[in-house]
C-alpha positions in Angstrom: -28.5 31.3 49.4 -31.6 29.9 51.5 -31.5 26.4 50.6 -31.1 23.9 52.8 -28.5 20.8 53.0 -29.1 17.8 51.9 -26.7 14.9 53.8 -26.2 10.6 54.3 -28.3 8.4 56.1 -27.9 8.2 59.9 -25.3 5.8 61.0 -24.7 4.7 65.0 -23.2 2.2 67.2 -23.9 1.8 70.6 -21.1 0.7 73.9 -21.1 0.3 77.4 -20.5 3.4 79.8 -18.8 2.4 82.6 -17.1 4.3 85.7 -13.5 3.5 87.1 -12.1 4.9 90.4 -9.0 5.0 91.8 -8.2 2.0 94.3 -7.4 4.3 97.2 -11.0 5.4 97.7 -12.6 4.3 101.0 -15.8 2.2 100.7 -18.2 5.4 102.5 -16.6 7.6 100.0 -17.9 5.4 97.0 -21.2 5.5 98.1 -21.2 9.6 99.0 -19.7 10.2 95.3 -22.1 7.9 93.4 -25.4 9.4 95.3 -24.0 13.1 95.3 -21.5 13.6 92.1 -22.9 12.5 88.7 -22.5 13.6 84.9 -25.1 16.2 83.4 -25.4 13.1 81.2 -24.4 9.7 80.8 -25.2 9.0 77.5 -25.5 11.8 74.6 -26.2 11.7 70.9 -24.8 14.3 68.2 -25.3 15.2 64.8 -21.8 15.8 63.1 -20.9 19.1 63.4 -23.3 19.6 66.4 -21.8 20.4 70.5 -23.1 20.0 73.6 -21.8 21.3 77.0 -21.0 18.6 79.9 -21.3 19.1 83.2 -20.3 17.1 86.5 -22.3 18.0 89.3 -21.0 17.6 92.8 -17.5 17.9 92.1 -15.3 20.2 90.5 -14.1 18.9 87.5 -10.4 19.0 86.6 -9.6 17.4 83.3 -11.9 16.5 80.1 -10.6 13.9 77.4 -12.2 12.3 74.4 -11.0 8.3 73.6 -11.3 9.2 69.7 -10.6 13.1 69.1 -11.5 12.3 65.0 -14.9 10.9 66.5 -15.8 13.9 69.3 -13.7 16.6 70.8 -13.8 17.9 74.3 -12.7 21.5 75.5 -10.9 21.7 79.1 -14.5 23.5 80.0 -16.4 20.3 78.8 -18.1 21.0 75.1 -18.2 18.2 72.9 -18.2 18.3 69.5 -19.3 15.9 66.8 -16.4 15.5 64.2 -18.2 12.0 62.4 -19.9 9.7 62.8 -19.2 6.8 65.2 -18.6 6.6 68.7 -16.6 8.2 71.5 -16.3 8.0 75.1 -15.4 11.9 77.1 -13.8 10.4 80.6 -14.2 13.3 83.4 -11.6 13.7 86.5 -12.6 15.2 89.7 -10.1 16.6 91.8 -9.6 13.2 93.9 -8.8 11.5 90.7 -12.3 9.5 89.8 -13.4 9.5 86.3 -16.9 9.4 85.2 -17.4 8.7 81.2 -20.1 9.6 79.3 -21.0 7.7 76.3 -21.3 9.6 73.0 -22.7 8.5 69.6 -22.3 10.4 66.8 -24.4 10.4 63.5 -24.1 11.3 60.3 -25.7 14.8 59.1 -29.4 13.4 58.6 -31.1 14.2 55.6 -32.9 17.1 55.4 -36.8 16.2 55.6 -38.6 15.9 52.5 -40.9 19.1 53.1 -37.6 21.1 53.7 -36.2 21.6 50.7 -38.8 19.9 48.3 -39.0 23.7 46.9 -36.2 23.9 45.5 -36.7 24.4 41.6 -33.2 24.4 39.9 -35.3 26.4 36.4 -33.9 23.6 34.1 -30.5 23.9 35.0 -28.8 21.6 32.2 -25.3 19.9 34.2 -22.5 18.4 31.9 -20.0 16.0 33.8 -17.1 16.0 31.4 -15.1 12.6 30.9 -13.4 11.3 28.2 -15.6 7.7 27.9 -18.8 8.3 27.3 -20.4 9.0 24.2 -20.0 12.7 22.8 -23.2 15.1 23.4 -24.1 15.1 19.6 -24.3 11.0 19.9 -27.9 9.5 19.8 -26.5 6.4 21.7 -28.9 4.9 23.9 -27.9 4.1 27.6 -30.1 0.3 27.9 -29.9 -0.6 31.2 -28.5 -4.6 31.9 -30.2 -5.4 35.1 -32.7 -4.4 37.9 -29.8 -2.4 39.7 -29.4 -0.5 36.4 -33.2 0.1 36.0 -33.9 1.2 39.5 -31.1 3.5 39.2 -32.3 4.9 35.8 -35.7 5.4 37.5 -34.7 7.0 40.3 -32.6 9.6 38.3 -35.2 10.6 36.1 -37.4 10.8 39.4 -35.0 13.4 40.8 -34.3 15.3 37.8 -38.0 15.8 37.3 -38.6 16.5 40.8 -36.1 19.4 41.3 -36.2 20.9 37.5 -32.6 19.7 36.2 -30.3 17.5 33.7 -26.8 15.6 34.0 -25.8 14.2 31.4 -21.8 12.0 31.2 -20.4 13.2 27.9 -17.4 12.7 26.7 -16.1 16.1 25.5 -12.1 16.1 26.2 -9.8 13.0 25.3 -8.1 11.7 28.6 -4.7 13.1 27.5 -6.5 16.6 27.2 -8.5 16.6 30.1 -6.5 18.0 32.2 -4.9 21.2 30.6 -8.8 21.3 29.0 -10.4 22.1 32.6 -6.9 24.4 33.2 -8.2 26.7 30.6 -11.6 26.6 30.5 -11.1 28.3 34.5 -8.0 30.4 33.0 -10.6 32.0 30.3 -12.9 32.5 32.9 -15.7 29.8 31.6 -18.4 30.1 29.3 -22.2 29.5 29.8 -22.2 26.0 30.5 -22.5 23.8 33.8 -19.7 21.1 34.1 -18.5 18.8 36.2 -15.1 17.6 34.8 -13.6 14.6 35.6 -9.5 14.5 35.9 -6.8 11.8 36.3 -4.6 12.6 39.0 -1.5 13.9 38.2 0.8 17.0 39.0 -1.5 19.3 36.9 -4.2 18.5 39.2 -2.1 18.9 42.2 -1.0 22.4 40.7 -4.1 23.5 39.4 -5.6 23.7 43.2 -2.6 25.2 44.6 -3.3 27.6 41.7 -7.3 28.3 43.2 -8.9 26.3 39.7 -11.4 24.5 41.9 -14.2 25.5 43.9 -13.4 24.9 47.7 -16.5 21.7 48.2 -16.3 22.4 51.9 -17.9 25.2 51.5 -21.1 23.8 49.9 -23.4 22.5 52.3 -25.1 20.3 49.8 -22.1 17.8 50.4 -22.1 15.4 53.5 -18.1 14.1 53.6 -18.8 12.1 55.7 -21.0 9.9 53.5 -21.3 6.4 52.6 -20.5 7.7 49.2 -17.3 9.2 49.8 -15.7 7.6 52.6 -15.8 4.5 50.3 -12.8 5.7 48.0 -11.4 8.6 50.5 -11.0 10.9 47.1 -11.9 13.7 49.2 -9.0 12.8 51.5 -6.3 13.1 49.1 -8.1 16.1 47.7 -8.2 17.9 50.8 -6.0 20.9 51.9 -6.4 22.2 55.4 -10.3 22.3 56.1 -10.8 23.0 52.4 -11.9 20.2 49.9 -10.9 20.6 46.2 -12.2 17.0 44.8 -14.9 14.3 45.2 -16.3 10.8 43.8 -19.0 8.7 44.8 -19.5 5.5 45.5 -16.7 2.2 45.8 -13.4 2.7 44.9 -12.4 0.1 42.0 -10.5 -2.7 43.2 -6.9 -2.8 42.6 -3.7 -4.6 42.8 -3.5 -8.1 43.9 -1.8 -11.1 43.7 -2.9 -14.0 41.2 -1.8 -17.7 41.4 -1.8 -20.7 38.9 -3.3 -23.4 41.0 -2.1 -26.6 39.1 1.3 -25.0 39.2 0.7 -25.0 42.7 -0.8 -28.8 42.8 2.1 -29.7 41.0 4.0 -28.4 44.0 1.8 -30.3 46.8 0.1 -26.5 47.9 -3.5 -26.7 47.9 -4.6 -23.5 46.5 -7.3 -22.9 49.5 -4.5 -22.6 51.8 -3.8 -19.2 50.6 -7.7 -17.9 50.7 -8.2 -19.7 53.9 -4.5 -17.6 55.3 -6.2 -14.2 53.8 -9.3 -14.8 55.8 -8.0 -15.6 59.4 -4.6 -13.5 58.6 -2.2 -15.0 58.0 -1.4 -14.3 54.4 1.9 -12.6 55.0 5.0 -12.0 53.1 6.2 -15.2 54.1 3.8 -17.4 53.7 4.3 -15.8 49.9 7.7 -16.3 49.8 8.0 -19.9 50.9 5.5 -20.9 48.3 7.3 -19.3 45.4 11.0 -21.0 46.8 8.5 -23.9 46.9 6.9 -23.9 43.4 10.0 -22.4 41.6 12.0 -25.5 40.1 14.2 -26.8 37.0 12.2 -29.9 35.6 14.0 -31.4 33.0 17.5 -31.2 35.2 19.1 -28.2 32.5 20.2 -26.3 35.0 17.3 -23.2 34.2 14.3 -22.4 35.7 11.0 -23.9 34.0 8.6 -22.7 36.7 8.6 -19.4 38.3 7.7 -18.4 41.5 6.9 -15.7 40.3 6.2 -12.7 37.5 4.8 -9.3 37.8 4.7 -5.8 36.0 7.5 -4.8 39.0 6.5 -0.7 39.1 3.0 -2.4 40.0 4.3 -4.5 42.4 6.9 -2.5 44.1 3.6 0.3 44.8 1.6 -2.3 46.7 4.6 -3.8 48.2 4.9 -0.4 50.2 1.8 0.5 51.4 1.1 -3.6 52.6 3.8 -2.6 55.1 1.9 0.7 56.1 4.4 2.2 54.2 4.2 5.6 51.7 6.2 7.6 49.7 4.7 10.9 50.7 2.6 11.1 54.0 0.1 13.9 55.2 0.3 15.5 58.9 -2.8 16.8 61.0 -1.6 20.1 60.0 -2.8 18.8 56.1 1.0 19.5 55.2 2.8 16.8 53.0 5.4 14.8 54.5 9.0 12.9 53.2 8.3 9.2 54.0 10.6 7.2 51.2 13.5 6.9 54.0 10.7 5.6 56.7 11.5 2.0 58.1 7.9 0.7 56.5 8.9 2.1 53.4 13.0 0.9 53.0 11.6 -2.1 54.1 9.3 -2.9 51.8 11.7 -1.7 48.9 14.6 -3.8 50.2 11.9 -7.3 50.3 10.5 -6.6 46.6 13.9 -6.0 45.8 14.9 -9.7 46.8 11.9 -11.3 46.1 13.0 -9.7 42.0 16.5 -11.3 42.5 15.3 -14.4 43.6 12.0 -15.0 41.8 11.7 -12.6 39.0 15.3 -12.3 37.2 14.4 -14.7 34.5 13.1 -12.2 31.3 14.8 -13.0 27.8 17.0 -10.2 27.4 15.9 -7.4 25.7 12.5 -8.3 26.3 9.6 -5.6 26.3 8.4 -4.6 29.2 5.5 -6.0 29.3 6.5 -9.8 28.6 5.7 -10.9 31.9 1.9 -11.3 30.4 3.1 -13.5 28.2 4.8 -15.4 31.0 2.0 -15.7 32.7 0.1 -17.1 30.2 2.6 -19.7 29.6 1.9 -21.5 32.5 5.1 -20.8 33.6 4.7 -18.6 36.8 3.1 -19.8 40.5 2.1 -15.9 41.3 1.1 -12.9 39.2 1.2 -9.3 40.8 -1.0 -7.1 38.6 -3.7 -5.1 39.1 -7.5 -6.2 39.1 -8.7 -5.0 36.1 -6.5 -7.8 34.0 -8.9 -10.5 34.6 -12.2 -8.7 34.4 -13.9 -9.2 30.7 -12.2 -8.1 27.5 -9.1 -7.7 29.1 -5.5 -9.1 29.2 -6.3 -12.6 31.0 -9.7 -12.8 31.1 -9.1 -16.1 29.7 -6.5 -18.5 30.3 -5.8 -22.2 30.0 -5.6 -22.8 33.5 -7.7 -21.8 37.0 -6.3 -19.1 38.7 -7.0 -17.7 42.2 -6.6 -14.0 43.3 -5.8 -13.0 46.7 -5.4 -9.3 48.1 -1.5 -8.5 48.7 0.1 -10.0 51.7 0.8 -7.9 54.5 4.6 -7.4 55.7 5.3 -7.0 59.2 4.9 -3.7 60.1 1.6 -4.1 59.1 -1.6 -5.0 61.4 -4.2 -5.8 58.0 -4.3 -6.2 54.4 -4.3 -2.7 52.8 -4.9 -1.5 49.3 -4.6 2.0 47.5 -7.5 3.1 46.3 -7.4 5.2 43.0 -10.2 6.8 41.3 -10.3 9.9 39.2 -11.2 13.5 40.3 -14.6 15.0 39.9 -14.1 19.1 40.3 -16.3 22.3 39.9 -14.4 25.0 38.4 -13.5 27.7 40.7 -14.6 30.4 38.3 -18.4 29.7 39.0 -20.3 32.0 41.7 -21.4 30.8 44.5 -24.9 29.8 44.0 -23.9 28.2 40.5 -21.4 26.3 42.1 -23.9 25.0 44.7 -26.7 24.6 42.5 -24.2 22.1 40.3 -23.1 20.5 44.0 -26.9 20.3 44.6 -27.7 18.2 41.3 -24.6 16.1 41.1 -24.8 15.2 44.8 -28.7 13.7 44.1 -27.0 12.1 40.9 -24.6 10.1 42.6 -26.9 8.9 45.8 -27.1 5.2 46.2 -30.8 4.0 44.8 -33.0 2.6 47.9 -32.7 -1.2 48.3 -29.2 -1.2 46.4 -27.1 0.9 49.1 -24.4 -1.6 49.2 -24.5 -2.5 45.1 -20.5 -2.6 43.8 -20.6 -2.5 40.0 -17.0 -4.1 40.0 -18.0 -6.8 41.8 -21.4 -7.5 39.4 -18.5 -6.8 36.3 -16.4 -9.6 37.8 -19.1 -12.1 37.3 -18.1 -12.3 33.9 -14.9 -12.2 34.4 -11.7 -14.4 35.1 -12.2 -14.9 38.6 -13.4 -17.8 41.2 -15.9 -18.0 43.1 -13.5 -16.9 46.0 -12.0 -14.2 44.7 -15.8 -12.5 44.0 -17.0 -14.1 47.7 -14.2 -12.9 49.9 -11.0 -11.0 48.1 -12.9 -8.6 45.9 -15.3 -7.5 48.7 -12.5 -7.2 51.2 -10.3 -4.8 48.8 -13.5 -2.5 48.4 -13.8 -2.1 52.3 -12.8 1.5 53.2 -11.2 0.5 56.6 -8.8 -1.5 54.0 -8.1 1.1 51.3 -5.7 4.2 51.4 -5.1 7.1 49.5 -1.6 8.4 48.1 -0.5 11.7 47.9 3.0 11.5 45.4 1.6 12.6 42.5 -0.1 15.8 44.1 3.5 17.3 44.5 4.8 18.8 41.3 8.3 18.7 40.3 8.9 15.0 42.1 8.0 11.8 40.1 8.5 8.7 41.6 8.4 6.8 38.7 12.0 7.8 37.9 13.2 8.8 41.5 12.3 5.5 42.8 10.0 2.7 41.5 11.5 2.5 38.1 15.0 1.8 39.6 13.5 -1.0 41.4 14.5 -4.6 40.0 16.6 -7.6 41.0 19.9 -6.5 42.5 19.1 -2.6 42.6 20.8 -0.8 45.6 17.8 0.7 47.5 20.1 3.1 50.3 21.5 4.1 46.8 18.4 4.7 44.8 16.8 6.7 48.1 19.8 8.8 48.2 19.8 9.9 44.9 16.6 11.5 45.0 15.9 12.8 48.7 17.1 16.3 48.1 14.6 16.7 45.2 12.2 15.1 46.8 12.4 17.1 49.7 12.7 20.2 47.8 9.1 19.7 45.8 7.8 18.6 49.0 8.5 21.7 50.9 7.5 23.9 47.7 4.1 21.9 47.8 3.6 22.9 51.2 3.9 26.2 50.9 
């Protein structure tokens, strides 16, 4: 097509290079080697996708290895290939066992210089991002910027659309319940004259559509750089990948997910300083054990009638079960290096988490009234009778169920389990796709425009709209300054794959059955064969 690539900003870091010498070398051999044997380069900077040949001069190289193959690989002949932004060390061994090291700094694909793509003209192309919450196409609603970020965002987008001669509009065409089926019908019928980017909610219909070839392979469009920060911050493309192909994208931060709310007054009444939880989160000691210890201290019978008046925990057990599995490094379904789905429900990390939450529900959450509705926990929390509530972040944002309470709340990440090294949260986002019924040129132009439209605004590269919104919600200062930024960090986020397996629903198979007194082993065994068969079918 003749279009040049647009990527993300350069990002690089530096580390020290050193040579490691086998201990049985004599001093004279070391001197001789240092003066006559050396690498062709000891420092190498490459953009993602680029390669370079590394040679050992003055001796025969018998082995090459990379310290991080995700960043840079090296072949048996010394060819280095840049894979992902970051740093790696290439070690080269000679026949005597001496090691020579080369620092490799891999940068993101640089944005093409202005004059390299300034002549691209999308010829008045009109693009519609279809979702279910923006005003409809015929609405006269005007979106008025509410802060400086939104003012600059609107200005940037208008400039980009004028410069490259296109328009993009986000509009509600489907509703939540029909969005996915509308996409499938659209592609099945061959599309129409419109240029759509579809927003879908991820379930097994999305997985089936991807497997059936209904989504354009975004990895083939060189205007998209999936190593850019705006993609790394949510990892949606990892979830929507199959082998080297990528079928869905999302730009920007992922919305914070499940955490632990705590009633500060209940904790104080039990002799616990609420800030100790924040301090533990900060220094890495906020664990399952600490969580249970505080629940145990808070849950008590105040009036002596033999029944607890203050509970250690209330929650939507489905939400807490998923959070516990992730917090211990577990999963229901994984994905291996070959891109194949794997059965993980019986893994040590997952089984440990399921047994632990069952024990917690039995000890601290078995107090709902007989025949209570599934969401009884909401009233229970609002009554001020529980120390902790495990729930999603949105619950305390403006206009939602816990945006106002009669007591002060704190909010931290879900504590880490015994098999985890750090706090983890699930990144959950809607998925944006381009229909596969579009030809290569149309798909490229749509992706090029969408990429510009979703690029961060200069000066606001780290702006997080979810945290900004939270300032108007029911969050204390430490949650705003500490917890929510932690939840948004790429290193703490993970994506899950069980929703990508057609024919297997984790709810009826596992999580709906994890409750007080549940037998985890029996629950896992009852669904194992069905799950494995569905995964095997998804891998075909």
